[in-house]
N, C-alpha and C positions, 0 to 999 in steps of 0.2 A: 698875612704871614702867620696868623694864629691857627690857621687850618692845617698847617704842615705837620704838627704832632699827631693830629687825628688821622691823617693820610698814612703816616708811618705805621700807626697802630693797626689799621685795616690790612696793610700788606703783611704784617707779622701774623695776624690771625689766619689769613688765607694760606700762607705757607705751612702753618702748623696743621691745618685741616687736611691738606694734601698729604702730609707726612703720615698722619694717623690712618688715612685711607689706604695707603700703600702697605702699611705694617700689618693689616688684616689679611693680606693675600699670602698664601703659603708659597714658600720658595723651594725649588727642587732640592737644594742642598740641605734643607731642613727636614725633608720627608724621610720615612723609614724604607730603605731599599728592599728589605725582606718582604714587607707587606706589599710593596709595589710589584715585585716579581711574582709573588703568589697570586696576586690579582690578575696579572697578565696571563700566567700559566693556566689558571682556571678558565679564563675566557677562551684561550686557544683550545683546551680540551672540549669545552662545550661546543665550539665550532666544529671540531673534528667529529665528535659524536653526532652532531646534527648532519654533517656531510655523509657519514656512514649510514645513518638512518635513511637518508634520501637515496643513497646508492642501493640499499637493500630493497627499498620500496620500488625503485625503478626496475631492479632486477626481477622482482616478483610480478610486477605489472607488465614486464616486457613480453611481447608475443614471440613464440618460437619461430625460427626461420622457415620451418617446414611444418605443414599442417597434416592432420590425419588423412584428409582426402588425397594428399599427394603421395601417400604410401600405400602400395598395393596390400589388400588383405592377405593374411597368411592362408595359403591353400591347405585344405584338409581333404580334398578329393583326389582321385588318381590322375585325372587330366591336369589339374593345376600343379601337383607335385612333380609329375613327369616332365612338364614343360618349363619348370622354373630353372633359372640360370644360377650357377654357383655364386655365392657372395664373396666379398672382398677377403673375408677371413675363413673361407670354406676349408682350406687346406692347412690351417695353422696347426703347428705341433702342440702349442700350448697357448690358450687364450690369456693365461695369467702373465705371459711375457709381452703382451701387447697393450699395456696400460696407456702408453703415450699415443699409439695409433688409435685406440678406442676413444680416448679423450678427444682427439682430432675429429674422428668420424662422427661423434655424437654432438658436436658443437651446434648443429642445426636444430637439435631438439632441446639443447641446453639442460642444465641441472633441473631436476624435478622440483616442483613447487612444494611448499610446506604441506598443503592439503590437496593432493592431486585428485582429479576427477577420474572416472572410468575412462573417459576419452584420452586423458593424458597417459594413463597406464597403457592403453591400447596403442597410443602413438609410440611410446618407448618400446613396447614389445614388437611392433611391426618393424621398427628401425633396427632393433637387435636381430630379429629373425633374418631379414634380408642381408645383413652383414655376414651371418654365419651359415646361410642356406647352402645346401649341398646338392649335387647332381643325382637325382633318382633315375635309374634306368627305366626306359619307357617300355611297358609291357606290350604295347602295340607292335614294337619291332620284333619281339619274340613270337607273337601270334602270326605276323607276316612270314617269319622264318618257317613256321609250321606249314603254312600254305606253300611256301617255296619248296619245302621238303617233299611235298606231295606232287612236285613237278612231274609232268608227263601224263597225269591223269586226264584223259580226254573228256571227262565229265565235269571238270572244274569250270565254273562259270566264266572265268577270264581266259580267253583263247590264247593269250600270250604265254600262259603256263602250259600249253599243250606241246607235246613233242612234234616236230616237223621233220621234213625230209633232210634238212641241212641244219648245221649247228655252228654259230659264229660267236666268238668270245673276244671282246676288246677290253684291255686293261688301260686305263688312263692314269698316268702316274705324275704326281706333283714333283717337279724337280727345281722348285724355288730354293732360295738360300737357306730357309729355315730347316729344310730337310737335311742339312749338314749338322744339325744339333745332335748331341750324343744320345744314343739309345742302345741299351744292352752293352755288348762288347765293341760296338762300332758307332755308326751314325744312323739316323732314321732312314736314310737312303740305303745304307747297307742292309738293314733289316728288311726293308720293303723289297729290294731286289731279290734277296734270298727267298722270301715268301712267295713272290710272284713266279720266280723260276720253278720252285717246287710245285706250285699250283698248276702252271701251264704244262709242266712235263707229264701230268697225269690226265690231261684231257683225252677224250676218245680220239683215236687215230684219224677219224673222218672229219673232226672239227677243224674249222678255220680259226686261227688265233691272230690277234693284233696287239701291239704295244704302242701306245701314243704317250709322249711326254710333253711337258710344257714348263716354261720358265728356266730352261737349261742353258741360257746364254746371257751374257752381260753380268751385271751385279745388282745389288739392291739399291744402288745410288740413283738419284733422280735423273742424272744425265744418261743412264742406261735404261730408263723405263721403257721407252718406245721400242728399243731393240729387244728387250727381254719379254715384253708383252706380246711381241710378234713371234716369239720363239715357241712354236708348236710344231711337233714333228711326229709322224708315224714312222717309228724306227724299225718296225717289223710288221709284216703281213699286209693284208689277210692271206695267210698260208697255213698249211699244216705245220705242226710244231716240229722244228729241227733243233736239237739241243745245241750244236756248235754254232749255227747261225744266230740263234736267239741269244746265246752267251755273248757273241760279238756285238749284238745290238745293245745289250745291257751295258757294255763297256764304252759305249759311244758318248755317254753324257754324265754330268755330275751336277749336284745341286748348286745353283748359281744366283738366280735373280728374283723376278717378280712372279705373281700368280694369276695368269690369264685363264682361269678356270672356265668362264663362260664361253670364250672363243674356242677352247679345247673341245667343249661339248658340241659346239656348232660344227666343227670340222669332223667330229665323230658322226654327227647326223648326216653330213654329206657323204661320208664314206659308207655308212650303213644303208643309204638309200637304194643301193643295188640289191640289197637283201630284203625283199618284201616279206612281211610277216606271214603271208599265206603259205609260204613254202620254207620259211626259215625261222628257227628259234635263235633269237639274238639276245646276248647278255653283255652288259657293260659293268665293269668294276672300276670305281673311282677310288684312288688311294691318295688322301691329302691330309696335310697337317695344319693348313691355314685357310684364311678367308680370301676371297677375291680381292686383288689389289690393282687390277688393270681397268677399273671403271665399268666392268661388265655386270650383267645381272644373271648369275648362274641359276637362280631359282626359276626365272622366267624361261630360260633356255632349256632347263631340265623338263619343265612342263611341256614345252613345245616338242622336245625330242621324244617324250613318251607317247605323243599323239601322232608321230610321223608314221610313214608307211612301214618302217621297220619295227615299230612298237617294241623297242628293247626293254628288258627288265633291268632297271638301274639299281645296282648295289653300291652303296657309298660307305667307305670305311674311313672314319676319322681317326687318324693316328696321332696320339698325344696332342690333341687340339685344345685350344683355350675355349672359354665359354662362348665368345662371339663367333668363332669359326664353327664350333659344334652346332650352334643354333642355325647357322646358314646351311650347313650340310644336312641337318635334320629336315629343314624346310625343303631342300632339293628332293630329298627322298619322299617327303609327304606329298608334294604337288605332283610328283611323277608316278606315284603309286609304287615307289621302290622301297628299298630296305636300307635302313641306316644301322651301322654298328660302330661302337666306339672301342678303340684298342689303345691301351695305355702302355703296352710293352710288347716285346717280340712274341711272347707266348700267346697273348690275346690276338695279335694280328694273324699269327699262324692258325689260330683256332678258327677265325672267320674264313680263311682260305680253305681250311680243312672241311668246313661246312659246305662251301661251294663245291669242293671236290666230290663230296657225297652226292650232290645234285647231278654232277656230270656223270658219275658212275651209274646213277639211277637211270640214265638214258639207255644204258645197255641192260640193266637188271630188271626193269619194270615187268617185262613179259615173262621173265624166268622165275621170279620169286616175289610177287607183289605182296602177298600176305606177310611174308617174313619182313619186308621193308616196313610194313605198318607196325609190326611188333617192335622193330628197332626204333621206329619213330616214337612209339609209346614210351620207351625207355628214355630217349632223348628229351621228350617233352617233360618227363618227370624231373630230370636234372635241370632243365630250363626253368621250370617252376621253382624248384629248390634254390636255384641260383638267384632268381628274381626276389624270392622271399627273403633269403639271407641278405642280399644287397639292400633291400628296403629296410630290413630290421636294423642292420648296422648303420645305415645312413641316418635313420631316425634316432638311434641311440647316440650317434655322434653329434647331431644337431641339438638334441636334448642336453647332453653334457656341456656343450659349448655355450648354450643359452644360460645354464645355471652358473657356469664360470664367468660369463659375461656380467651377470648380475653382481657377482662378488667383486669384480673389477670396478664396476660402476660405484659400488659402495666404497671401495678403497680410494678412488679418486674424488670421492665426495660429490658425486652426481646424484646419489640417492642415499637415504638413511638406512639404517638396519631394518626398521619396520617396513620401509618401502621395498627393500630387497626381498623380504619375506613374502610380501604381497605379490611382487613380480614373479617370484618363483612358483607361487601357487597358480598364477595365471599361465605360466609356461607349462606346468604339468598338465593343466586342463587341455591346452592346445595340443600338446604332444601325445596325450592319450587318444585324442581324436585321430591324429595321423597314424598312430599305431593300429587303431581299429581299422583304418582304411587299408593298411598293409595286410592285415589278417584277412579282410574280406576279399582283397585282390587275389590272394593265394587260392581261396575257395572258388572265386569266379574263373580263374585260369584253369583250375582242375576240371571244372564243369565244361569249359570250352574245349579243352583237350579231349576229354572223354567223349563228348558229343561228336567232335570231328573224326576221332579214331573209329567210333562205332559206325559212323556213316561211311567212312572209307572202307571198312571191312565188309559192310553190306554191299557196297558198290562193286568191290572186287569179286565177291561171291556171285553177284548177279551177272557180272561181265563174263566170268568163266563158265557159268551155267549156260549162258546164251551161246558161247562159242562151242561148248560140248554138244548142245542140241543140234547146232548147225552141222557139226561133223557127223 
């Protein structure tokens, strides 16, 4: 029993030690709340800054979605410029109003890095150019028109340009739904019908004329596609032109459905097969505002048609076409050795038919006043060259202005810095100066071609008439 006090003493000491140990630990209610909050806030800020740093690093290291190799080089020669298609912002009234559209369009190249390389500048420049690229008129079409204007000359190398015993003209008219779109004081169809009527009313009395339409039945709905694509009809001819009968033919159809351009050309080939090129001069005029929509291949058919026994000269007029349709129509003219012309309004459409009218008139005039025709052609060539030169100049000026405005917008939306904008503009100026030089050289080249062809024509006419005089 003497051990009992000792046992009690040990218990007391143990409890006291535990109490002291707990008192050394800080308690939440004893801590300073301001210090604690400050510590937490500082820690959060450090974490956010760290995250932002990582985001910037990732953004700088991130590869662009589109590479330089995926973007076509900017053309600086005639062939490249004449064949380029208009860009998304080609017809913009003001680039400065398109900041959101530009931001969206430039997402695949992304904001420019802090220290851009030449390759990155070139990538930005190419992307910008193809967004504002504009349609340059093709000088080859003008040169072909010069040859076409010499129609009837028996010494031209291509026999399809020689006058024959008979003359046949077929107009193939697009009557799809888009021809109901507004143009001038009416619709595209109204303008086309008026121009065609005036054109055919002036053909020589001996000429056979034809009017073929397509897409004039059904609607643009998928359910009507089969019916509309089969809607191809020769509503007039081949007959000599009769104003009353032709007017009734024009009133038989309205713009309605799809665009079976390829099959329309096939039917034209079948109809012209009766007019062999050895004894017939055959002309086709296609007037269309849109691309083939009936699964045909009008380019292949146009090529085949040009090699048929009729060997027609195919003239294609694109009336208020978009870039895709214009490209297809241009290719049809190219593969068939034909002539493409673009008309954006009633005046330009009538101008193309007026040019065709002159060719028809020359059928009767060649023997009467050949030299005078050459002099008239010389004047026409001068204005053609002037027109091409002006078009190229103003197109280049428009692209140049839009590219500089584009750089300003990129700076505003913080895709590039002020210094990067300056550098981009310097590079823009360098490229556009090359394009301007190309336009200047084109004018000189066309003047030389015109002069050479006219001198040869004059010499040929003189020789021809000297030979006829000696025979008499």
